[in-house]
N, C-alpha and C positions, 0 to 999 in steps of 0.2 A: 435562211440558208445563205451561204456565202456564194459569191459569183463563181460561175464555172466557165471554163474555156470552150467546152463542147458538150454535146448531149450526153455522151457516156459519163463524163465527169459529173454532170448534174444528177444523173440517175444514181451514181454511187454515193452522193452526199444527201440524197433525199431521205426523208424518214422511212424506216423499214416497212411501216404499215402501208405505205403508198407504192412501194416498188413494183408489185405485180400489176397494179392498175396503170402506172406510168409506162411500163414496158408494153402493156397491151395497147395503150393509146398510141405509142410510137409505131408499133407494128401496123395498127389500123390506118394511121395517116400515111405511112410509107406504102401500104398496099393500094390505097385509093389514089395517092399522088406520087407514084414512083419517081417522077422527074422533078419533084419539088426539092429545093435546096434546103438542107438542114443546117441549123446553126443556133446561136444563142442571141436573143434580143430581149431587152428589159430583164435580164438575168433569168430568162426562161427558155426552154426549148422552143424553137421557132421554125416555121417552114415557109419558104418563099416559092410561089408559083405565079409568075407574071405579077408580082406584088405580094403583099402580106396575105398569107393563107390562114394560118392558125398557130397559136401558142398553147402551151399547157404548163401547169405547175402543180406542185404538191402543197397542201395546206394541212392544218391539224386534223380536220374531220372530213376532208374532201379533196378531190383533185379538180382543178378548174381547167376548162378549155376557154380560150379567148379567140373570138372570131369577129371580124369587122362587120358592122351593120350593113345591110338590114337582115342578115341571115337569121338571127334569133327571132326577130319580130315576124319574119315570114314563116317560121316553124313554131310559133308560139303554142299552138294547140298540141303539137307533139311533145312539147317541152313542159307541159303543165305540171308534171310530177317532180320537177326540179326547180331549185332556186335559180333564177336568171336575172341578168341585168341587160342593158342595151347590147353589151358585147361579151358577156360571160355566161357560162353554165357551170354550176357546182354539181359535181358528181360524187355522192356520198361514198365513203370508203366501205361502208357496210352493205352496199348493194352492188350487184353486177353492173359492169359498164354496158350502156345501151349501144353496142357496137354498130348495129344497123343504122341507128339514128345518127351516130357520129359520122359514119360514112356518108350519109345523106347530107349532113351539114357541110362537110368538107367538099363534096361534089358541087353543092350549090355555090360555095365561095369560089371554087375553081372556075365554074361557068361565068360568074360575074367578073373575075379577074381576066379570063380569056376575052370577054366582050370589051373590057376597058383597053386591052392590048391592041385590039383591031382599030 
């Protein structure tokens, strides 16, 4: 995908197969972190809340969420059904988004960012 100037532009250029999931991710993040600043970073939608909160992106067979460590490691048991790395979770396009789990991950990162701010 080419570089986008804002999240709306990113969503418009994303593969059609991922549109619904990307929009749902965006709504979920904005619901959990309404004060987070939305933008583009590393050519992906990005949210800042007292520091880096979360990124997301479209790929051929999944959408990815990217969240700074140690959040994924701390929730490893709950994420067993997904491909993960130190800072990414691959959410397959052919399965529903785990909205409750995404909310939990975002809240956990928010809490860590708030602690660092103090």
